[in-house]
Structure formats: structure tokens, C-alpha cells
N, C-alpha and C positions, 0 to 999 in steps of 0.2 A: 201424472209420468215424473216428477222430480225435474230437480234442477241439472242438466248434461255439464255442467260448471264443477256441481257438488258431487257429482258420481264421481267428475276426471281426476278431484282434486284428493277424495278420500284411496282412490286406486292408486292413486300417485303414493302417497302418504303409508299406503297399505303394504306397498312395494319395497319403503326402505324401513321396516320395521319385522317384516314375517321373518326373516334370519336371526334377529336378535330374540323373538317371543320364544321361535324355537330350538335356541340353544338353551332359553331358557327352562323350559318345558321338560327336556330330554336331563339338564342340570339338576332340577328340582326332583326329576322323577326315581333318578340314583338307582335306574334297572332300564337295561334296552324294552323302545318300544314301534312296533309298527305305525308304519302310515295312518293309517284307521285312529290308531287308539290317540297317535299325536292330534290329527285333526279332533276327534271330540274332545278332548284337553280343552284346545282351545277356541271350541265352540261352547264349553261349560265354566271358560274362565278367562275366555280373552275377550269376551263380550264386540262378536263380530271383526276378529283382525283379517281370519279371511273371507267373513262374506257368504259362507254358504259355498269356499269355489277351494272344494278339496282338493283337484288336480292341480295348480296352482304350487301346493306345496311342495310336490314329488320333482320339480325340478329344483327349487330352493335346497329340497335333501340332499340333491346328487351335487348341486356345486358345493354347496357347505361341506360333504366327503372330498370334494376333489382339492378342495386345499386342507384339508388336514383337522378341519375342526370336529368331523366326528368320523365315526367308520361304521362299519354293518356286516350285516351277516343274515344269510339264507338260511330259516328252518322252514322244515312241510308243517302243514297243518291240517288238522282232523277236515276242516272244515272249507275244503278248496283250495285253490292253490298255494304253491308256495309262499312265506311273508318276511320281508328284507326288515328285518331291524335297524333300526340307528342306536347309536349310542354315541357324548358326546365323551371325546379326548383332552388330553390336558392341554393343549392349543386352545382346543373347544373354550375353555374354560377360561385362559388367557383372550383368546377373544370376547367371553360374555364380559366378564368386567369392564374389559377397555371399552367395549360398546354400551356396557350400562350407562356408564360414567359418561358415556361423549352425549346419549342420550338423555342423561337426567340436566346435563347443560347446555343441551337445547332446545329442552323443552322451559327451564325457567328462563332463558333465554328468552324465548318466544311467550312465554306464561308475562312477562316482565312487560315487554312491548306492546303486546295486549291488553294488559290492563293499563298502562299509559296510554292506549287512544283510546280507553272509557272516559275517562274525564272532559 
């Protein structure tokens, strides 16, 4: 079944990084994307950031939009219900730059401690 403490750690770690990777995906895209597109992009390039939990994506997208980091619009779809498309705002690009710097500093600090503990 796997280690429950490892699963808990992975869940907590993922919760702290999903917003960052969502902003990064939308910034890299250069065009608006709907939720399923974003999830598929993360599956291909994110190596399990959401670990098959696409439903976890939508509350984060809504929170980012409420914070002014994304905006969205709805378009009809030929193959089903209307789709909500998201795009990063200028404020979102600033947040992405700042959050990415914070992520790198944290990663480097944690790596430094982990490498020191191997000795």
C-alpha cells in the first residue's frame, strides 16, 4: 500500500507547489487554456505534481483568479458543456517571478541541508 507518512508528505508538498506550476504552465502557453488542457500539460511535463487529481486543479485556479493572478472567460464547446479558459495576468506574471525565486531559494536551502546530512 505504501508508506502513509510518505503519502502525507507528498500531498503537503504538492499543495504548496500547485499554484506555482499552474502559473508557469499558463505563462509558457502564451494563450488561454481550459482546465483539462492544463491538467494534461502537467501530466506530460510535471511528472506527477497533481498525481492524477485533476479535481484539485479547479479550486486552485479559482483562488488564483480571485487573487487577480489569472483571469478567465467561458466559451461554448462543440463537444460538450462550455469551457472556462484561464490566462495569466500581469500581476500573475509578477507573482510567478517572485514565487519561482522563492521556490529556488527554498529548494537550494533544502538541498544544501540534505547533502550535508549524507556525510
